[in-house]
C-alpha positions as CSV (number, residue, x, y, z in Angstrom):
1,M,24.9,-55.9,57.2
2,M,21.5,-56.4,57.6
3,E,18.7,-53.9,56.8
4,K,15.1,-54.0,57.9
5,L,13.2,-54.5,54.7
6,H,9.0,-53.8,55.0
7,F,6.0,-54.7,52.5
8,D,2.6,-54.5,53.1
9,I,-0.8,-55.4,51.4
10,E,-3.9,-54.9,51.9
11,I,-6.4,-57.7,51.0
12,K,-10.2,-58.2,51.6
13,A,-10.4,-61.7,53.4
14,S,-10.2,-62.0,57.0
15,P,-7.2,-62.4,58.9
16,E,-8.0,-65.9,59.7
17,K,-8.4,-66.8,55.6
18,V,-5.4,-64.9,55.1
19,F,-3.3,-67.0,57.7
20,T,-4.7,-70.0,56.8
21,D,-4.1,-69.6,52.5
22,M,-0.6,-68.5,53.3
23,L,0.7,-71.0,55.2
24,A,-1.3,-74.3,54.0
25,D,0.8,-76.2,51.5
26,K,-1.3,-75.9,48.2
27,T,-1.5,-72.1,48.3
28,Y,1.8,-71.8,49.7
29,R,3.5,-73.4,46.9
30,E,1.1,-71.0,44.6
31,W,2.6,-67.6,45.8
32,T,5.6,-68.3,47.0
33,S,6.2,-69.9,43.4
34,E,7.0,-65.9,42.5
35,F,10.4,-66.7,44.4
36,N,11.4,-69.7,42.7
37,P,8.5,-72.5,41.1
38,S,9.1,-75.6,42.9
39,S,9.0,-73.6,46.3
40,R,7.5,-75.5,49.2
41,F,8.2,-76.2,52.8
42,E,8.8,-78.9,54.8
43,G,8.1,-79.4,58.5
44,S,5.4,-77.7,60.8
45,W,4.5,-73.9,61.2
46,E,4.0,-75.2,65.1
47,K,6.1,-72.5,67.8
48,N,9.3,-73.8,67.9
49,A,9.5,-76.1,64.9
50,K,11.9,-76.7,62.5
51,I,11.0,-76.3,59.0
52,L,13.3,-75.7,56.2
53,F,12.5,-73.7,53.1
54,V,13.2,-75.6,49.8
55,G,13.1,-75.3,46.0
56,T,14.8,-76.9,42.7
57,S,18.0,-74.9,42.0
58,A,18.2,-74.3,38.0
59,E,20.5,-77.4,37.9
60,G,18.0,-79.2,39.8
61,K,19.5,-79.5,43.2
62,R,17.6,-79.0,46.2
63,E,18.6,-76.1,48.2
64,G,16.7,-73.7,50.6
65,M,17.1,-72.4,54.1
66,V,16.7,-74.2,57.5
67,A,14.7,-72.0,60.4
68,R,12.8,-72.0,63.4
69,I,9.2,-70.8,64.0
70,K,10.0,-68.6,67.0
71,E,6.3,-67.6,67.7
72,N,3.4,-68.1,65.9
73,I,-0.4,-66.7,67.2
74,P,-2.9,-68.2,64.9
75,N,-4.4,-65.2,62.6
76,Q,-2.0,-62.6,63.9
77,Y,1.1,-63.0,64.0
78,I,4.4,-65.8,62.7
79,S,8.3,-65.3,63.5
80,I,10.9,-67.0,62.0
81,E,14.1,-67.2,62.7
82,H,16.8,-68.3,59.9
83,Y,19.8,-70.6,60.8
84,G,21.2,-72.5,58.1
85,L,21.2,-73.8,54.3
86,V,19.5,-76.9,52.4
87,N,22.0,-77.9,50.4
88,G,20.9,-81.4,48.7
89,D,20.2,-83.4,51.2
90,E,22.6,-81.7,53.9
91,E,21.9,-78.6,56.2
92,V,24.2,-76.6,56.9
93,T,24.6,-74.5,59.8
94,T,28.0,-73.2,61.0
95,G,30.4,-72.2,58.3
96,E,31.3,-68.3,57.1
97,E,28.4,-68.2,54.7
98,I,25.7,-68.9,57.6
99,T,27.4,-66.9,60.2
100,A,27.0,-63.5,58.0
101,W,23.0,-64.2,58.7
102,A,22.0,-66.6,60.9
103,G,19.4,-65.1,63.3
104,S,17.9,-63.3,60.7
105,H,14.3,-62.7,61.1
106,E,11.1,-63.0,59.1
107,N,8.2,-61.4,60.7
108,Y,4.5,-61.8,59.2
109,T,1.3,-59.3,61.0
110,F,-2.0,-59.9,60.2
111,K,-3.9,-57.1,61.0
112,A,-7.9,-56.9,61.0
113,V,-9.0,-53.5,59.4
114,P,-12.1,-52.8,57.6
115,E,-11.5,-53.7,54.2
116,G,-10.0,-57.1,55.4
117,T,-6.6,-57.8,56.8
118,K,-3.1,-55.6,56.2
119,L,-0.6,-58.1,56.1
120,S,2.8,-56.6,56.7
121,I,6.4,-58.2,56.4
122,E,9.3,-57.4,57.8
123,L,12.2,-59.2,56.8
124,D,16.1,-59.1,57.6
125,S,18.2,-59.1,54.2
126,N,22.0,-58.4,53.5
127,E,22.8,-56.2,50.3
128,E,23.3,-59.1,48.1
129,F,19.3,-60.1,48.4
130,K,18.0,-56.9,48.9
131,G,17.4,-56.1,44.8
132,Y,16.0,-59.7,45.0
133,F,13.6,-59.2,47.7
134,E,12.3,-55.8,46.4
135,E,11.3,-57.4,43.0
136,S,9.8,-60.8,44.1
137,W,8.0,-59.8,47.6
138,P,5.8,-57.0,46.4
139,R,5.1,-59.9,43.1
140,A,4.2,-62.8,45.5
141,L,2.1,-60.4,48.1
142,A,0.1,-59.6,45.1
143,K,-0.4,-63.4,44.2
144,L,-1.2,-64.5,47.8
145,K,-3.6,-61.6,47.8
146,S,-5.4,-63.1,44.5
147,I,-5.4,-66.5,46.3
148,C,-7.3,-65.0,49.3
149,E,-9.7,-62.8,47.4
150,R,-11.1,-65.6,44.6
151,K,-13.8,-66.7,45.8
């Protein structure tokens, strides 16, 4: 069963800067290294585009998620819908393992506040990954904050 998890952080930078730093290849790799040191994306953040979120496992295998960008309102909102797994060079989009969480979302809201930006993350998680996300997301957001706030 899916549960919605929420994470918020205030960043002393404009929504435009937070949006750009969050999604730019170089800085994306930097802040998402909290999930996997080799985290990266392949594809586009454009609305309706397919995007792969991949990294290298401890065994040296390429793995990750297959998703589509459901919405992209620059500097305001991004919605990602997950629908498959990356397993080596394969994209797996059917089967029992996929059915359990296909259609889960990850949403980012960028809201201007007096101090800069309030970034809110809402994502669907199953019990298996809840603890991992509750530990990893705050670290990743703290790293993103430091990236956005550095001069």
